[in-house]
N, C-alpha and C positions, 0 to 999 in steps of 0.2 A: 525734570521736576520744576526748575526755575522757568523754563520755557513755557510750561503749562500755566504757571502763575501769571506770566506776562501776557499770554494769549487771553486768559480769562479777564485780566485787567483791561485789555484793549477792547474786548467785546462788551464789557460792562460800560466803558466810556461811550462807545457807539450807541448802545441802548439808551443810556442816560441823555445823550444829545438829542436823539429822536423823541424821547419822552418829554423833555423840557423845552423843546423848540417852540411849541405853540404858546407856552407861557412867556418865553422871551420875546416872541413876536408881538404878543399883546402888550407887554410892558413897553416895548419899543414904540409901537403905534400910539399908546397912551401918552407917552412923553413927547412925541413929535407934534401932537395936535393940541398942545396947551391944556391938558387935562380932559380932553374930550376924545374918548377912545374910538368913537365911530363917527366923528365929524359932528356937524350940526344936526342934532336930533331934537324933536319936540319933547317937552317934559311929559311924563306919564299922566294920563288922564285929561289932557287938553283936547284931544280929538274924539269925536263921537264914534261909537261902535254899535252896529246893529245887534251883535251878540250880547253886549253889555245891556242894551236896552231890553232885549228879550228876557234876559236873566232877571233884570229888575222887575219887569212885568210879572214874571212867573213867581218871584219871591213875594211880591206885593199880593198877588192872588192867593198864594199859599198862606201868608200871614192873615189875610182877611178871612180865609176859610177856616183856619184853626182858631182864631180868636172870636170872630163874629158868628160863625156857623155852628150848627150842632151836628 
């Protein structure tokens, strides 16, 4: 009975280690690079994107059609 409890405890520790390993790795990498988890990255929105341009054009046309058209 005590052996079963110890076995379950060991299995739970192994599962917990595998479950939280990615979180620990992310925290480790975040602290290693002075607050930059993925190195030098550009701030969001600085670089142009064709998809964002197409969505902007589509939204503009939709707004123009709903407001200006009948």
